[in-house]
C-alpha positions, 0 to 999 in steps of 0.5 A, spaced: 491 489 565 498 490 561 504 491 566 509 495 561 515 493 565 517 500 565 515 508 566 511 509 559 513 516 557 507 518 552 512 525 552 517 521 548 513 520 542 511 524 536 505 524 535 502 520 529 498 525 526 492 526 521 488 519 520 483 523 516 481 520 510 485 523 504 480 527 499 479 525 492 484 526 487 490 525 483 496 525 487 504 525 485 507 518 489 513 513 490 512 506 491 516 505 499 515 498 499 512 491 497 510 485 501 507 479 500 502 477 506 496 471 508 488 474 506 485 475 512 482 467 511 490 465 510 487 458 506 485 463 501 491 464 500 496 471 499 496 478 497 500 483 495 500 490 499 503 496 495 505 502 499 505 508 496 508 515 499 505 521 497 510 526 494 507 533 495 502 538 497 497 538 503 498 531 504 505 530 503 509 524 507 501 521 508 501 513 506 496 510 501 495 502 501 494 498 495 492 490 496 493 485 491 490 479 491 494 476 486 494 469 490 488 468 491 485 461 491 479 461 491 476 467 487 481 467 479 476 473 478 480 476 483 488 474 482 486 476 474 483 483 477 490 484 482 495 482 476 491 486 471 492 492 477 499 490 477 501 490 470 498 498 470 503 499 475 508 496 471 507 499 465 506 506 467 513 506 471 516 503 465 517 496 467 515 492 463 517 485 466 519 484 472 522 478 477 520 481 484 516 487 487 521 490 490 523 493 483 517 497 483 520 500 490 522 507 488 518 509 483 514 514 482 507 515 479 500 518 479 494 514 483 488 517 483 484 516 490 476 515 490 471 515 496 467 509 498 461 508 503 
C-alpha cells in the first residue's frame, strides 16, 4: 500500500492520450530536447536521448525518441553507428560543427518511422 498523503482526484488531470504506435512513414519533426543518460547497464557508458515532436498531421504533438549510444564503452560499433546518426542529424539541420547537443533543440527535420517486430 502507498499512502498518498492527500486525496488524489483523477479528474484534476488531463488524459495521457493515445499510446498506439505511430504508423510507418515520413514525418516533419522538431527536436524538443537532447539529454545524456546512463545506459541500462551504467558501466557500459552513456547514451544521448533525442526527443522529437511531430509538427503536423494526424499525429501532431506526438513524440518520437532516438537513443544514440555515443559513449558506449563495450561496443565501439554501437558508438560508431550513433556518431554516424548524429552526424546525419547535424548535416540535415545545417549544423556541421556543434559543441553541445542543445544547439540542435528547435531544429526541424524529416524522420522516417519504421516498425520492428
